[in-house]
C-alpha positions in Angstrom: 3.4 -14.7 0.7 4.4 -17.8 2.3 1.6 -19.8 3.4 3.9 -21.9 5.8 5.3 -18.9 7.9 3.6 -17.1 10.7 1.2 -14.8 8.8 2.4 -11.3 8.6 0.6 -8.4 10.0 -0.9 -5.6 7.8 1.6 -3.5 5.9 4.3 -5.4 7.5 5.2 -6.6 3.8 4.2 -6.1 0.5 4.2 -8.5 -2.8 4.3 -7.3 -6.1 3.8 -9.0 -9.5 4.3 -7.3 -13.0 3.3 -8.7 -16.2 5.3 -8.2 -19.4 4.3 -9.3 -23.1 7.2 -10.7 -25.3 7.3 -9.1 -28.6 9.4 -9.3 -31.8 12.4 -6.7 -31.6 11.4 -5.7 -35.3 7.7 -5.9 -36.1 6.7 -5.8 -32.1 4.3 -8.7 -32.9 3.6 -10.7 -29.9 5.9 -14.1 -29.9 4.6 -17.1 -28.0 8.2 -18.0 -26.6 7.9 -17.8 -23.0 8.7 -21.6 -22.9 11.9 -20.9 -24.7 12.7 -18.0 -22.4 12.4 -20.5 -19.3 14.3 -23.3 -20.9 17.2 -20.7 -21.3 17.4 -20.6 -17.6 16.1 -23.8 -16.3 17.0 -26.3 -18.8 13.1 -27.7 -18.6 9.7 -26.7 -19.3 9.3 -25.6 -15.7 6.5 -22.8 -14.9 8.6 -21.0 -12.7 12.1 -19.7 -12.5 13.7 -18.7 -9.1 16.2 -16.0 -9.1 16.9 -15.3 -5.4 14.9 -12.1 -4.3 12.9 -12.6 -7.5 11.0 -15.0 -9.4 9.5 -15.4 -12.9 6.4 -17.4 -13.7 4.2 -18.3 -16.8 0.9 -17.2 -17.1 -2.4 -18.4 -19.3 -0.4 -17.4 -22.4 3.0 -18.1 -23.9 3.9 -14.5 -24.9 3.6 -13.3 -21.3 6.0 -13.4 -18.5 5.5 -12.6 -14.9 8.0 -11.1 -12.7 7.3 -10.8 -8.8 9.4 -10.7 -5.3 9.7 -13.8 -4.1 9.1 -13.5 -0.4 7.1 -10.1 1.1 9.5 -7.1 1.2 8.9 -4.8 4.1 9.8 -1.7 1.8 8.7 -1.0 -1.9 11.3 1.7 -2.4 14.2 -0.9 -3.0 11.9 -3.0 -5.2 12.1 -1.2 -8.2 15.7 -1.3 -9.2 15.6 -5.2 -8.4 12.6 -5.1 -11.3 14.4 -3.3 -13.5 17.6 -5.6 -13.4 15.3 -8.7 -13.9 13.9 -7.0 -17.1 17.3 -6.2 -18.3 18.4 -9.8 -17.8 15.0 -11.1 -19.8 16.0 -8.7 -22.3 19.6 -9.8 -22.8 18.2 -13.6 -23.1 15.4 -12.5 -25.7 17.7 -10.5 -27.7 19.2 -13.6 -29.4 15.8 -15.0 -30.3 14.9 -11.3 -31.7 12.6 -10.3 -28.8 12.2 -8.0 -26.2 9.6 -7.1 -23.4 7.1 -4.6 -24.1 5.0 -2.9 -21.2 1.5 -1.4 -21.0 -1.6 -3.5 -20.0 -2.5 -4.3 -23.5 -0.9 -5.0 -26.8 -2.1 -2.5 -29.7 -2.8 -4.7 -32.6 -2.7 -8.1 -31.3 -5.7 -10.5 -33.0 -6.0 -12.7 -30.0 -8.6 -15.1 -31.7 -5.8 -15.9 -34.2 -2.4 -15.2 -32.3 -3.2 -16.7 -28.8 -1.1 -19.7 -27.8 -1.8 -21.1 -24.4 1.0 -22.2 -22.2 1.1 -26.2 -23.0 3.4 -27.5 -20.1 2.9 -27.5 -16.2 -0.4 -26.1 -15.0 -1.7 -26.6 -18.4 -4.8 -28.6 -17.4 -6.3 -25.2 -15.5 -5.7 -23.1 -18.8 -7.2 -25.9 -20.8 -10.2 -25.9 -18.3 -10.4 -21.6 -18.5 -10.4 -22.0 -22.5 -13.2 -24.6 -22.5 -15.3 -22.8 -20.1 -14.9 -19.2 -21.2 -12.8 -19.1 -24.4 -9.6 -17.4 -23.7 -8.8 -16.2 -27.4 -10.0 -12.6 -26.5 -8.7 -9.4 -25.4 -10.2 -9.8 -22.0 -8.1 -13.2 -21.6 -5.3 -13.3 -23.5 -4.2 -9.7 -24.2 -4.2 -8.2 -20.9 -1.3 -7.2 -18.6 -1.3 -5.8 -15.1 0.5 -5.3 -11.8 -0.9 -7.3 -8.9 -0.4 -5.6 -5.1 -0.7 -8.1 -2.4 -1.3 -7.0 1.1 -1.0 -9.3 4.1 -3.3 -9.7 7.1 -2.7 -11.6 10.1 -6.6 -12.3 11.3 -10.0 -12.1 10.6 -10.0 -8.3 12.2 -7.1 -7.4 10.0 -8.6 -9.0 6.8 -12.0 -7.2 7.5 -10.5 -3.6 8.0 -8.0 -4.2 5.1 -10.8 -5.5 2.7 -13.2 -2.7 3.4 -10.4 0.0 2.9 -9.5 -1.7 -0.4 -13.2 -2.0 -1.6 -13.6 1.9 -1.0 -10.3 2.5 -3.1 -10.6 0.4 -5.9 -13.0 2.5 -8.3 -10.4 5.3 -8.6 -7.4 3.2 -9.3 -7.8 3.3 -13.0 -7.4 6.9 -12.4 -3.9 6.5 -11.7 -2.9 3.5 -13.6 -4.8 3.3 -16.8 -2.2 2.4 -19.5 -4.6 0.7 -22.4 -6.2 3.1 -24.7 -5.5 1.2 -27.9 -6.4 -2.5 -28.8 -7.0 -4.2 -32.1 -5.1 -1.4 -33.8 -8.0 1.1 -32.9 -8.1 3.8 -30.2 -10.8 2.9 -27.8 -13.2 5.2 -25.9 -12.0 3.9 -22.5 -8.6 4.9 -21.4 -8.6 1.7 -19.3 -9.7 -0.7 -22.1 -8.0 -3.7 -20.4 -10.6 -3.2 -17.6 -13.5 -2.5 -19.7 -12.6 -6.3 -21.5 -11.7 -7.7 -18.3 -14.8 -7.1 -16.5 -16.9 -8.9 -19.0 -14.6 -12.0 -19.4 -16.6 -14.4 -17.0 -19.8 -13.3 -17.9 -20.8 -17.2 -18.5 -20.3 -17.5 -14.6 -21.5 -14.2 -13.1 -20.6 -15.0 -9.3 -16.7 -15.2 -10.3 -17.0 -11.4 -11.1 -19.8 -9.8 -9.4 -19.7 -6.0 -9.9 -15.5 -6.2 -10.2 -16.0 -4.3 -6.9 -16.0 -7.0 -4.1 -18.9 -7.0 -1.7 -18.7 -6.4 1.9 -17.1 -9.0 4.0 -16.9 -8.9 7.6 -14.6 -12.2 8.3 -13.3 -15.0 6.2 -16.3 -17.1 7.4 -18.5 -14.6 5.7 -16.3 -14.2 2.8 -16.3 -18.2 2.0 -20.1 -18.1 2.1 -21.2 -15.1 0.2 -18.2 -15.0 -2.4 -16.6 -18.4 -2.8 -19.6 -20.8 -2.0 -21.7 -19.2 -5.0 -18.9 -19.0 -7.1 -18.0 -22.8 -6.8 -21.8 -23.5 -7.0 -21.8 -21.7 -10.5 -18.9 -23.2 -11.8 -19.4 -26.7 -11.0 -21.5 -28.0 -13.9 -18.8 -26.4 -16.5 -15.8 -27.8 -14.6 -17.1 -31.5 -13.0 -13.7 -32.2 -12.0 -13.3 -29.4 -9.9 -10.0 -28.3 -12.0 -11.1 -24.6 -11.1 -12.3 -24.8 -7.5 -9.8 -22.6 -6.1 -9.6 -19.0 -4.5 -7.9 -17.6 -7.7 -10.9 -18.6 -9.6 -12.3 -15.4 -8.2 -11.9 -12.7 -10.6 -13.0 -9.6 -8.7 -10.9 -6.3 -8.7 -9.5 -7.6 -5.1 -9.5 -11.1 -3.9 -8.7 -13.0 -0.9 -5.7 -15.3 -1.0 -6.6 -17.1 2.5 -4.0 -19.8 1.2 -1.3 -17.0 1.8 -3.3 -14.7 4.3 -3.0 -11.9 1.4 -5.5 -9.5 -0.2 -4.5 -9.1 -4.1 -5.5 -6.1 -5.9 -5.9 -6.7 -9.4 -7.3 -3.6 -11.3 -3.9 -1.6 -11.8 -2.5 -1.8 -15.4 1.0 -2.2 -16.2 3.3 1.1 -16.7 6.2 1.5 -19.1 8.7 0.9 -16.5 9.2 -0.7 -12.9 9.8 2.4 -11.1 6.3 3.9 -12.2 4.5 0.7 -11.0 6.3 1.0 -7.5 5.5 4.5 -7.4 1.8 3.4 -7.8 1.8 0.6 -5.4 3.5 2.8 -2.9 0.8 5.4 -3.1 -1.9 2.7 -3.1 -0.7 1.1 -0.1 -0.3 4.5 1.9 -3.7 5.6 1.1 -5.0 1.8 1.9 -3.3 2.3 5.5 -5.0 5.7 5.9 -8.3 4.3 5.3 -7.5 1.1 7.4 -6.5 3.0 10.4 -9.7 5.3 9.9 -8.0 8.6 9.6 -10.7 9.9 7.4 -13.8 7.9 8.1 -14.9 4.8 10.4 -14.9 1.3 9.3 -18.7 1.1 9.6 -18.9 4.5 7.3 -16.9 2.5 4.8 -18.8 -0.3 4.8 -22.1 1.4 4.4 -20.8 2.2 0.6 -22.9 0.2 -1.5 -21.3 -2.2 -4.1 -23.7 -0.5 -7.2 -22.4 3.0 -6.2 -18.9 2.2 -5.9 -19.0 0.2 -9.4 -20.6 3.2 -10.9 -17.7 5.3 -10.3 -15.4 2.5 -11.4 -16.9 2.7 -14.6 -16.4 6.4 -14.8 -12.6 5.9 -14.1 -12.5 3.0 -16.6 -13.4 5.5 -19.3 -12.0 8.9 -18.4 -9.2 7.8 -16.1 -7.7 10.7 -14.3 -10.3 13.2 -15.8 -13.4 11.2 -14.4 -15.7 13.5 -12.4 -16.5 12.5 -9.1 -19.7 14.2 -8.1 -20.6 11.9 -4.9 -19.7 14.0 -1.8 -20.3 11.2 0.6 -17.2 9.3 -1.2 -15.3 12.1 -1.3 -15.6 12.6 2.4 -15.0 9.1 3.3 -11.6 9.9 1.5 -10.8 12.9 3.7 -11.2 15.6 0.6 -12.8 18.9 1.7 -15.0 19.4 -1.5 -18.0 18.0 -2.7 -17.2 17.6 -6.6 -13.8 17.1 -8.5 -11.8 15.3 -11.2 -10.0 12.2 -10.0 -6.9 13.3 -10.6 -7.3 16.4 -8.0 -8.4 13.6 -5.5 -5.6 11.8 -6.0 -3.3 14.8 -5.5 -5.1 15.3 -2.5 -4.4 11.9 -1.1 -1.0 11.9 -2.1 -0.4 15.4 -0.1 -2.2 13.6 2.8 -0.2 10.5 2.9 3.1 12.1 2.3 4.5 11.2 5.5 3.8 7.6 5.3 7.4 5.7 5.1 6.1 3.7 2.1 6.2 6.9 -0.2 10.0 7.5 0.8 12.3 7.0 -1.7 12.1 7.5 -5.5 8.6 7.4 -5.9 7.7 11.2 -6.5 9.1 11.5 -10.1 6.7 9.2 -11.4 3.8 10.1 -9.4 4.7 13.8 -10.4 4.1 13.0 -14.2 1.0 11.0 -13.8 -0.5 13.7 -11.6 0.6 16.7 -13.6 0.8 15.2 -17.4 -1.9 12.5 -17.0 -2.2 8.9 -16.6 0.0 6.7 -19.2 -3.1 5.8 -21.5 -3.4 9.5 -21.8 0.2 10.3 -22.9 0.0 7.5 -25.2 -3.2 8.7 -26.9 -1.5 12.2 -27.0 1.7 10.7 -28.4 -0.2 8.8 -31.4 -2.4 12.3 -32.3 -5.6 12.2 -34.3 -4.6 9.5 -37.1 -3.8 6.3 -35.5 -1.8 4.1 -38.1 0.2 1.1 -37.8 3.6 2.8 -38.3 2.5 5.7 -35.7 1.5 2.9 -33.4 4.7 1.1 -33.7 6.7 4.1 -33.3 5.0 5.0 -30.1 4.9 1.5 -28.6 8.9 1.2 -29.7 9.5 4.0 -27.5 7.5 2.5 -24.7 9.7 -0.7 -25.1 12.9 1.9 -25.1 11.4 3.2 -22.1 11.1 -0.2 -20.3 14.8 -1.2 -21.5 16.3 1.9 -20.0 14.1 2.3 -17.0 12.9 5.9 -17.7 9.0 7.4 -17.9 7.0 8.1 -20.9 6.3 11.6 -21.7 5.6 11.3 -25.3 7.9 13.7 -26.4 10.0 12.4 -29.5 8.0 9.3 -29.9 
């Protein structure tokens, strides 16, 4: 979102960020060569690559590259092909280096304590500060890839309504997007192990994360007083130079970016190809709009939901994803669901059907959503493809199949992996 332009109104544009890891073409080990990739394009150690409609940027570690649309787009249906073309271009640049992009929210066997290499160029002071305070050589820092969805707001009223809607929706997002069932070479109980790790990565400064589900916010002033100010106070003794004193220090599942008048959703695992990410983003945006407009519940009713209760539902969805059981009848009522108990996948089917007329869901979104809602989240499909014995050879085969899906722009079904 461009902070210098007049603020966009709610749902007038969308910003998508996709994070991919760089791995060796043969072994699939992480390769810390994002700097070499960027130099091929810019001839410098720049942290950003401008490519017209799209842009690339570095993140904390050298084995990761972030792709994003450079400006807010009014439609999501045309973005997937553009992201896919960027993936193809990057893979072509990486091939002579013996590398390729890997999708998914976590590398299946990376050892972050020994394999992490922090970005050493532009912006390195920020990453160094993070490392000093928290220690970034861990799964919750160095081995996580996600999709971020940025939604604009024009003023305080839009911010408050948008924040309330997103806050209510956050707990069930892993039931749509979980893609991280393996880490450290081992299958994990949580299908969204990325979030299971992420929610603890700032434990040293609790105000940064809170309960992952953000607290209620009725205005920018209230948000700054109840979220940002306590966060800055807690970090100050550990960051005396103020390097980290910025809105992006906030690690909640959705954060306000007043610098660009956007709310950034951060709890979505990366999928196997861009069309799946964009389909998830479209459904998330459609449901958020329905909540924002009060289609099923009022703003006051949405705000009444306590943060602890939403966190409990989130933890269930982090563990069981699409098959998490939701027995909170009040929550289901707020989402317009006619029953009092269901699995999360049933709720998402209901939400998709209820929002089918939203223009943001037009275009090629239905195939990826059908696969997720009928055959399970990507994490479940990965787990089923791995079978009972998770050995390195089998991990390699399945994750190479995921790399092939990314390169070809096709869904992962598990068949033949």
